[in-house]
TORTITOR-600640 format. One line per 3 residues: number of its first residue (from 1); their letters; for each residue x, y, z of C-alpha. Coordinates in pm, whole numbers, always signed. Layout:
N
NUM = A = X/Y/Z ~ ...
This chain:
75
1 = MKK = -1373/-381/+577 ~ -1704/-230/+669 ~ -2024/-376/+526
4 = QDF = -2087/-56/+331 ~ -1747/-81/+166 ~ -1799/-448/+89
7 = DGL = -2139/-378/-69 ~ -1976/-113/-285 ~ -1724/-368/-413
10 = KDL = -2002/-587/-549 ~ -2062/-336/-828 ~ -1702/-341/-951
13 = TVQ = -1577/-542/-1247 ~ -1331/-829/-1210 ~ -1044/-608/-1330
16 = ELE = -1132/-336/-1078 ~ -1152/-596/-803 ~ -810/-730/-898
19 = QKR = -671/-375/-875 ~ -835/-338/-533 ~ -675/-666/-422
22 = IEI = -334/-537/-531 ~ -391/-216/-334 ~ -484/-405/-19
25 = ARR = -190/-644/-59 ~ +44/-346/-89 ~ -103/-196/+229
28 = LFE = -61/-534/+402 ~ +304/-548/+302 ~ +367/-194/+426
31 = QRV = +197/-271/+757 ~ +402/-589/+800 ~ +722/-391/+751
34 = QVR = +610/-131/+1004 ~ +520/-399/+1259 ~ +863/-561/+1215
37 = LGQ = +1032/-224/+1263 ~ +829/-162/+1577 ~ +657/+145/+1433
40 = VKN = +309/-2/+1465 ~ +174/-195/+1760 ~ -170/-276/+1617
43 = VRL = -117/-623/+1468 ~ -494/-671/+1441 ~ -480/-450/+1131
46 = LRN = -282/-726/+957 ~ -561/-975/+1020 ~ -822/-729/+891
49 = LRK = -625/-667/+573 ~ -591/-1043/+512 ~ -966/-1077/+558
52 = DIA = -1025/-793/+312 ~ -810/-972/+54 ~ -1009/-1292/+111
55 = QVN = -1338/-1108/+63 ~ -1217/-951/-262 ~ -1093/-1293/-381
58 = TLI = -1436/-1439/-307 ~ -1608/-1167/-508 ~ -1370/-1219/-800
61 = QQK = -1437/-1593/-798 ~ -1814/-1541/-780 ~ -1808/-1301/-1074
64 = RTK = -1590/-1532/-1282 ~ -1818/-1827/-1211 ~ -2124/-1621/-1297
67 = NQR = -1963/-1508/-1624 ~ -1869/-1864/-1719 ~ -2220/-1989/-1653
70 = GEN = -2362/-1708/-1862 ~ -2132/-1790/-2156 ~ -2207/-2162/-2145
73 = GSR = -2580/-2109/-2127 ~ -2624/-2340/-1831 ~ -2811/-2234/-1517
């Protein structure tokens, strides 16, 4: 994921980020199938998609933590 795309994700809500994660996971699954069938030779794309999912998961966790802190009134 390019830095510009990642910066754009920071403005999304948790629900939108979860939808984005589902989209990326679906693309990852489709790419895995194509690699197994020999239709795609670029296996690096699989690594990039896994990294994208990890980045989205990190953003989701950060937003949830921030929301919890805001509700509890601490820090």
